C-alpha distance (Angstrom), angle and dihedral (degrees) to the residues before:
residue distance angle dihedral
M1 . . .
V2 3.79 . .
G3 3.85 88.6 .
D4 3.78 93.8 57.0
A5 3.82 91.3 44.7
A6 3.79 90.2 50.0
A7 3.83 91.3 50.0
L8 3.75 90.5 51.1
V9 3.80 93.6 47.4
A10 3.80 91.4 47.3
G11 3.81 90.2 51.0
R12 3.74 89.6 47.3
L13 3.75 91.5 53.6
G14 3.71 88.7 55.7
V15 3.73 92.2 47.7
A16 3.78 90.9 45.6
T17 3.80 91.0 53.5
L18 3.77 90.5 51.5
G19 3.83 89.9 43.5
W20 3.76 91.0 53.2
L21 3.82 90.2 52.4
G22 3.75 89.1 52.9
T23 3.80 91.7 46.9
L24 3.77 91.3 50.1
L25 3.76 90.3 54.0
I26 3.80 91.5 48.9
V27 3.83 92.1 46.3
R28 3.77 92.3 54.1
A29 3.80 94.0 43.1
L30 3.77 95.9 50.8
S31 3.82 133.0 52.2
V32 3.78 119.2 -110.7
D33 3.83 89.3 -103.3
E34 3.86 91.4 49.3
F35 3.81 91.0 47.9
G36 3.76 87.5 50.7
R37 3.83 89.4 56.8
F38 3.79 90.6 46.9
T39 3.88 90.2 51.3
F40 3.83 91.2 45.9
I41 3.81 92.3 54.3
F42 3.77 95.2 51.4
G43 3.78 91.4 40.5
L44 3.80 87.5 55.9
L45 3.77 92.0 48.7
G46 3.80 89.3 52.2
L47 3.79 88.1 53.6
V48 3.79 92.7 48.2
A49 3.83 90.5 47.6
T50 3.80 87.1 78.1
V51 3.87 86.2 73.6
T52 3.71 90.4 55.2
E53 3.78 98.4 40.5
L54 3.87 100.5 48.2
G55 3.80 89.2 177.5
I56 3.79 82.7 -92.4
G57 3.80 94.9 131.8
R58 3.81 90.9 76.2
V59 3.75 92.5 53.9
A60 3.79 91.5 45.6
V61 3.85 91.8 59.2
A62 3.83 90.7 60.5
G63 3.82 88.9 45.5
I64 3.76 93.7 54.3
L65 3.78 90.8 47.8
E66 3.79 95.3 47.3
D67 3.76 108.6 29.0
K68 3.81 118.4 104.6
D69 3.85 90.8 -132.5
P70 3.81 104.6 34.6
G71 3.87 92.3 171.6
A72 3.77 92.6 58.4
F73 3.79 90.4 41.9
A74 3.83 93.4 52.2
G75 3.82 91.5 45.5
T76 3.77 95.3 54.0
Y77 3.87 87.9 45.4
V78 3.77 89.8 57.8
L79 3.78 91.8 51.5
L80 3.78 91.3 47.8
R81 3.80 91.1 53.7
G82 3.81 88.7 48.6
A83 3.80 90.6 56.5
L84 3.78 90.0 48.0
G85 3.83 90.3 51.7
L86 3.79 91.3 56.8
L87 3.80 90.9 47.7
G88 3.87 89.5 51.0
Y89 3.85 90.8 51.1
V90 3.78 91.6 53.9
V91 3.80 91.2 47.9
A92 3.85 93.4 49.7
V93 3.79 96.6 48.6
G94 3.84 91.9 42.6
A95 3.79 91.1 50.9
V96 3.75 94.7 59.2
A97 3.79 94.4 36.3
L98 3.84 92.0 54.4
G99 3.81 94.7 33.4
G100 3.82 95.2 74.4
Y101 3.83 95.8 -109.6
S102 3.78 120.4 150.6
G103 3.80 122.9 -90.3
D104 3.81 94.3 -107.8
I105 3.82 90.3 58.3
V106 3.80 91.1 47.0
R107 3.82 91.8 51.8
A108 3.86 93.1 44.3
T109 3.77 89.7 50.1
A110 3.81 91.0 51.3
V111 3.84 89.0 57.0
A112 3.80 97.8 38.5
G113 3.83 91.1 44.7
L114 3.85 90.0 69.2
V115 3.80 84.0 79.2
L116 3.75 86.7 75.3
V117 3.79 92.8 51.0
V118 3.80 91.5 52.2
A119 3.77 104.3 33.2
T120 3.78 98.7 46.2
P121 3.88 96.7 66.6
S122 3.87 87.1 35.8
H123 3.83 89.8 61.6
A124 3.85 89.6 51.8
Y125 3.83 88.1 73.9
V126 3.78 89.6 59.9
A127 3.77 88.5 75.8
V128 3.82 89.6 59.6
F129 3.82 90.7 52.6
Q130 3.85 90.3 46.4
A131 3.78 94.2 50.5
H132 3.84 92.0 51.7
Q133 3.91 92.1 38.9
R134 3.76 90.3 -123.5
L135 3.80 97.5 125.5
R136 3.82 90.9 135.0
L137 3.86 88.5 72.3
M138 3.80 88.4 71.7
T139 3.80 95.8 64.5
P140 3.83 99.8 79.0
A141 3.85 91.0 51.3
A142 3.79 92.6 55.1
V143 3.79 92.9 46.2
L144 3.83 93.5 47.3
G145 3.83 92.9 47.5
Q146 3.83 91.0 48.4
L147 3.77 90.9 49.2
G148 3.76 89.0 56.3
Q149 3.75 91.9 46.0
V150 3.81 93.2 52.2
G151 3.81 92.6 47.5
L152 3.80 92.8 50.4
T153 3.82 90.6 44.7
A154 3.81 91.1 52.9
A155 3.82 89.9 51.1
I156 3.83 91.1 50.7
A157 3.80 92.1 46.9
A158 3.78 91.9 51.3
S159 3.80 90.5 53.9
G160 3.82 94.2 45.4
G161 3.82 105.8 -101.3
S162 3.80 131.7 -160.3
V163 3.81 131.3 -136.4
L164 3.80 89.6 -92.9
V165 3.78 96.4 49.5
F166 3.83 91.9 46.2
A167 3.85 88.2 59.5
I168 3.81 92.5 65.0
P169 3.86 97.1 74.3
A170 3.81 92.2 59.2
V171 3.85 90.9 55.6
A172 3.85 90.7 48.3
C173 3.79 89.3 52.0
E174 3.80 92.3 54.7
V175 3.81 91.2 49.0
V176 3.81 90.5 55.7
I177 3.82 92.0 47.4
L178 3.82 92.1 48.3
L179 3.87 93.3 52.5
W180 3.87 90.8 45.8
Y181 3.78 94.3 49.9
R182 3.79 93.6 48.3
Q183 3.75 91.2 52.2
L184 3.77 95.1 46.5
A185 3.85 93.8 48.4
R186 3.78 93.7 59.6
P187 3.82 98.2 78.9
L188 3.84 90.8 47.0
L189 3.83 97.6 48.6
R190 3.73 136.9 -1.6
L191 3.77 102.9 -124.9
R192 3.83 119.0 -153.6
Y193 3.78 111.0 -160.5
R194 3.82 106.4 -145.7
V195 3.77 129.9 132.0
R196 3.78 110.7 -111.6
W197 3.68 106.4 -175.6
A198 3.72 95.3 -167.8
V199 3.83 89.9 56.7
W200 3.86 91.5 47.6
V201 3.71 91.0 51.7
A202 3.82 93.2 45.9
L203 3.77 92.0 48.6
V204 3.79 95.0 47.6
R205 3.80 92.4 45.1
E206 3.80 92.8 50.2
A207 3.80 92.0 44.9
V208 3.83 96.2 49.4
P209 3.84 94.9 101.2
L210 3.78 89.6 44.2
A211 3.76 92.2 45.9
I212 3.81 94.7 51.0
G213 3.80 92.7 42.7
G214 3.80 92.8 45.2
A215 3.83 91.2 49.2
L216 3.82 91.8 49.4
A217 3.85 90.3 45.7
T218 3.76 91.9 53.3
V219 3.80 89.5 45.9
Y220 3.79 92.7 58.5
Y221 3.83 90.1 39.6
R222 3.78 95.7 52.3
I223 3.75 107.5 21.2
D224 3.76 94.0 86.3
S225 3.85 92.1 72.3
V226 3.77 90.4 49.7
M227 3.84 91.0 48.4
L228 3.78 90.8 47.6
S229 3.79 90.2 56.4
K230 3.81 89.2 55.0
L231 3.78 101.8 36.2
D232 3.86 98.1 35.3
T233 3.76 137.3 10.0
F234 3.80 135.4 -62.7
S235 3.85 87.3 -116.8
S236 3.85 86.8 63.2
V237 3.78 88.5 48.4
G238 3.82 89.7 53.1
I239 3.80 93.3 49.6
Y240 3.82 91.4 46.4
G241 3.79 87.3 47.2
V242 3.83 90.1 60.2
A243 3.86 89.1 51.9
Y244 3.76 89.4 51.8
K245 3.83 92.9 51.6
F246 3.79 85.4 75.3
V247 3.82 93.0 47.9
D248 3.78 90.5 54.0
I249 3.76 89.3 57.6
V250 3.76 95.4 45.0
H251 3.81 91.5 45.7
F252 3.79 90.5 64.1
V253 3.80 91.2 68.3
P254 3.77 96.4 69.1
S255 3.76 91.2 33.6
A256 3.90 91.1 56.0
M257 3.77 90.8 42.4
M258 3.76 94.4 50.6
L259 3.83 93.3 45.1
A260 3.84 87.5 57.0
T261 3.88 94.9 39.2
L262 3.73 100.8 49.4
P263 3.87 99.2 68.6
V264 3.83 89.8 45.6
L265 3.79 92.2 53.5
V266 3.85 92.0 45.0
R267 3.76 91.1 52.7
A268 3.77 94.0 46.6
W269 3.79 98.9 46.6
P270 3.00 122.3 124.5
D271 3.79 104.0 -13.6
Q272 3.79 99.9 52.1
P273 3.83 106.4 43.8
G274 3.88 91.9 163.6
Q275 3.82 91.9 56.1
F276 3.82 90.6 43.9
A277 3.75 92.9 52.3
E278 3.79 94.6 44.2
S279 3.83 91.5 49.8
F280 3.81 90.6 50.1
R281 3.89 90.2 49.7
R282 3.67 94.0 50.7
A283 3.77 94.8 48.0
F284 3.79 89.5 48.5
T285 3.73 94.5 49.5
V286 3.79 93.7 49.7
L287 3.79 91.7 48.9
V288 3.77 92.4 50.1
L289 3.74 93.3 51.1
V290 3.78 94.9 47.2
A291 3.80 93.5 43.4
M292 3.78 93.0 53.2
L293 3.80 91.7 47.0
F294 3.86 92.1 52.1
V295 3.75 92.9 46.9
V296 3.82 94.3 51.3
E297 3.83 93.7 46.6
F298 3.80 97.3 45.8
V299 3.77 94.6 45.1
L300 3.74 90.3 54.0
F301 3.81 105.4 32.5
A302 3.80 109.6 23.4
E303 3.77 95.8 106.5
P304 3.85 99.2 54.2
V305 3.83 90.5 42.6
I306 3.82 91.2 54.4
E307 3.78 92.7 45.7
L308 3.77 91.6 50.4
L309 3.81 96.3 47.6
Y310 3.78 103.3 33.7
G311 3.76 108.2 16.9
A312 3.76 136.7 -104.9
E313 3.84 93.1 -73.2
Y314 3.85 87.5 69.7
S315 3.86 96.3 46.2
A316 3.82 88.6 101.6
A317 3.86 86.3 73.3
A318 3.81 91.3 69.6
G319 3.80 96.7 91.6
A320 3.80 93.1 43.5
A321 3.81 90.7 47.2
S322 3.82 90.4 54.6
L323 3.83 92.2 48.6
V324 3.84 96.4 47.6
V325 3.79 93.7 42.8
G326 3.81 87.3 51.0
A327 3.80 88.9 50.9
E328 3.78 91.4 49.1
C329 3.78 90.7 50.6
F330 3.74 92.5 52.5
A331 3.86 87.8 48.7
F332 3.80 88.6 61.3
F333 3.83 88.2 82.9
G334 3.79 93.0 47.2
S335 3.79 88.2 56.4
L336 3.86 90.8 51.4
A337 3.85 92.5 47.8
F338 3.77 91.6 47.1
T339 3.84 94.6 48.3
T340 3.75 91.1 48.9
L341 3.76 91.6 51.9
V342 3.81 89.8 48.5
A343 3.79 91.8 50.6
V344 3.75 91.8 56.5
G345 3.84 96.6 38.7
R346 3.82 96.9 -111.3
H347 3.79 101.2 118.4
R348 3.81 100.2 110.8
L349 3.81 92.7 111.6
Y350 3.79 92.3 56.4
P351 3.82 96.4 95.0
L352 3.73 92.2 50.9
V353 3.83 91.2 51.6
T354 3.78 94.3 49.4
L355 3.81 91.1 44.5
V356 3.83 87.8 59.0
G357 3.82 86.6 49.4
V358 3.86 91.2 54.8
V359 3.81 92.5 48.7
V360 3.80 92.9 48.6
N361 3.83 93.6 44.7
V362 3.81 98.4 46.3
G363 3.84 89.8 44.8
L364 3.74 92.9 50.6
N365 3.79 93.4 44.8
L366 3.81 91.6 51.8
W367 3.79 87.8 54.1
L368 3.76 101.9 37.9
I369 3.83 106.7 35.5
P370 3.83 94.5 64.6
A371 3.75 89.7 49.1
R372 3.84 102.4 36.4
S373 3.81 106.1 15.0
F374 3.83 111.8 -152.6
G375 3.83 91.6 -6.5
G376 3.74 88.1 61.2
A377 3.79 91.1 51.0
A378 3.76 89.4 52.3
L379 3.80 92.3 51.3
A380 3.84 90.2 49.1
T381 3.83 88.9 52.7
L382 3.77 92.8 52.1
A383 3.82 93.8 48.0
T384 3.80 92.0 47.3
E385 3.80 93.2 53.0
V386 3.81 91.1 51.3
V387 3.79 90.0 54.9
V388 3.84 95.6 43.9
V389 3.83 96.0 47.0
T390 3.82 92.6 46.3
L391 3.80 90.0 53.5
L392 3.79 93.2 48.4
W393 3.74 93.2 50.4
C394 3.79 89.9 48.8
A395 3.81 88.6 55.7
L396 3.80 89.8 48.3
L397 3.78 95.4 49.6
R398 3.80 93.1 48.6
H399 3.81 88.0 78.4
A400 3.81 113.2 69.7
D401 3.80 93.2 -154.6
L402 3.86 91.4 57.6
R403 3.73 99.4 47.1
P404 3.77 107.8 121.5
S405 3.84 121.5 -125.6
G406 3.77 137.1 -175.4
L407 3.84 91.9 45.0
G408 3.84 95.9 122.4
P409 3.81 96.7 101.1
V410 3.73 89.7 56.7
L411 3.75 91.6 66.6
R412 3.80 87.3 68.5
T413 3.80 87.2 71.7
V414 3.82 91.3 75.0
P415 3.83 96.9 62.9
A416 3.75 88.4 43.1
G417 3.80 89.4 56.7
A418 3.81 92.6 45.5
V419 3.85 92.8 53.1
A420 3.80 92.2 44.8
A421 3.82 90.1 51.4
L422 3.75 91.8 52.1
L423 3.85 89.6 49.3
G424 3.83 89.4 49.1
I425 3.81 91.9 53.2
G426 3.78 89.8 54.0
L427 3.78 94.4 43.0
R428 3.82 96.2 52.8
Q429 3.80 88.5 58.8
V430 3.80 93.5 60.1
V431 3.86 107.9 27.3
L432 3.74 137.5 37.9
W433 3.74 113.4 -75.7
P434 3.89 96.6 -114.5
V435 3.81 89.1 55.3
A436 3.77 90.2 45.9
A437 3.75 91.4 51.0
G438 3.82 93.2 49.4
L439 3.73 93.6 48.0
T440 3.78 91.2 47.6
A441 3.80 91.2 53.2
L442 3.86 91.0 48.5
A443 3.80 90.3 49.1
F444 3.79 92.5 51.6
V445 3.79 94.1 50.2
G446 3.76 92.7 45.3
L447 3.81 92.7 49.6
A448 3.72 92.8 45.4
A449 3.79 91.5 52.9
W450 3.82 93.6 43.6
W451 3.83 93.1 52.1
G452 3.82 92.6 47.6
A453 3.80 100.1 -111.0
G454 3.78 90.6 158.6
G455 3.83 94.2 50.2
R456 3.73 132.1 -103.0
Q457 3.81 93.4 -42.6
G458 3.78 94.1 53.8
L459 3.81 133.1 -128.4
R460 3.81 93.8 -54.9
A461 3.76 91.1 64.8
L462 3.74 89.7 67.0
V463 3.88 90.4 75.0
A464 3.88 95.2 40.6
D465 3.76 122.9 103.3
G466 3.76 107.9 -77.9
S467 3.85 97.1 -157.6
A468 3.72 94.7 92.1
A469 3.82 91.9 50.7
S470 3.82 89.6 52.4
R471 3.82 90.6 53.1
């Protein structure tokens, strides 16, 4: 479980590095206002992606594991996701066409929206890799697609591209990933692509709570950029978009961890309570360690990192970046609680929780954006995540058989983070900030291991075979 998650995160770091290179090229080729438009379009597509996702992937994993004909089940699931991708494309283009946006934004959205058409069925293959615990096979596809995207972006930047033309590389990247996933899935499962209406109906019906909750979660996660475009300026959207570039990287940690954790929890529940509890503990411990490390590093070093990567004109994003990264780190534990509830079929309250998140987020944005611009949007994001995560854990703790145990050693991570932060504050006064950042990270890991944050067996036990512990 941890190995698959680590492989996904490592691949994502490679993709992120390449993605940052592409973003830097775009930032320098477009004005701040144009980059704000580019950020708005892809933020909107992320919002519309909730229509194409439906939360149905989590249900599909159980279907592949339990169906008598998993190949037929997986094939019809891919076709269902393809239909949802087309629906999402229509929604995205229609939203900007009917929303009063300029013609250049409508045209650019029509091109960029093809990402939904291609990526949605592509993501269906992830369920196959999850069910067979072969998630690490996905990494080369993402890296190869991103390499092509960066190369094409560089060529466009050299020739003086526009917002519309810069959308093309993202579509090309998703095409490469789709073809790669389809090829890699063949040895694992022989997919048969036929529409099975009964399966479509069953999948959609089971995923309705996840669909509604996922849609609402993405609304409160992405709506701030849209509200900024209406309540402030596109320049503010661009600056806030830089802050969110870091969130997108951090977000992949719980995403990767939950992709690997879900099939393990599904298999263990309810017949192997020891394995179930051990898998939960490991996932929780890894998330605590990573979250604390990210919080310490971004609070101390966000500003010089942003100036280095994006230029001094975006340094104002440092405070917002620290806040939204902190919000995302807090959301790690909401992802774990939600995945656990899905694994045991107790996720019916999820739409209500995310609805509260939408109300809180929109209300706070209406209050804070006019007063504090993108900084207010960041504060609203942090407050919303605190509310949502608290509600999800209350839902988890209501069930005695799901209450986690053995998490005491993880609490030692907090003082390790505090000491490492104090060390980092001193180091950045006497050495270059990259050196200070590296030494701070090493100090945190060393202190966490020394104080037993991973339990009696240490941090290395987190990646060991958990079967013995479950017995």
